[in-house]
N, C-alpha and C positions, 0 to 999 in steps of 0.2 A: 189273586186266583178268581175264576169266575164263580159266579154267585150259584149258578143252578146246577153245578156239577157235583154230585157227592164227593166226600174228601177223599175215599180210596182211588177214586176213578179219574183224577186230576194227572196230566202226564206233565212232569217236570223237563225242562230242557236246559242244557249248559247255554250261558250266554257266551259268545263268542269275543275273543280277544281278552278273557279274562285269565291273567296268568297265576293259576293255582299254589304255586310256588311261593307268592309271594304274599299269600293271605294268612298263614299262620293256622292253617284248618288243624282240628284235630284229627287222631287217626280215625275215630268214629265218622268224623264229617267226610273225611278223604276216601274212607272205604265206600259210603253211601254214594259220594260224586263218581265214584270208578263204575257205579252200576247204572248209572244215567244214560240211557241211549234214545232219548226223544221219542220212544215209542211204548215202552213200559210205564203204567201207571205206578201211584203211590202204594197201591197193594200189591203189586207185583214186586216192585222194590223192597217192600217191607218184608215180602217173604224171602228174597235173596239176600238181605243182609241179618235175617233172624230176628226182627222187630215187630212190636204191632205197628197197625198202620196210624195210630196217634203218636208214637214215639219218632217213626219215619218222618212224619208230619211236621212235628217239632223240629227235628232237624234240618229239613227242607225248609223251615220257615225261616232258620237263622241263615242258612245260604241264600235264600231270597234277598233276606235284608242287606246283605254283605255284595249283593250283586253277581253272585255265580249262577243261579238258578231263574229262569223264569217258566213260565206255565204258557202251553199250547193252546191258541184260541180255541 
């Protein structure tokens, strides 16, 4: 994630070519992934999924580590 952008304003994007069905995502992770549209920031996604920005960020961090998510430049 870029250093200068506040946490809630970072915009996650799905990586192309990732087969989500083979990653064994939890229901929580899968639901959050389903809300990533490449335009909505973490704060907006947190609202959509009923999580705090911190909790959504933790889930997105796990998704980033397994190669599902990247962040907009």
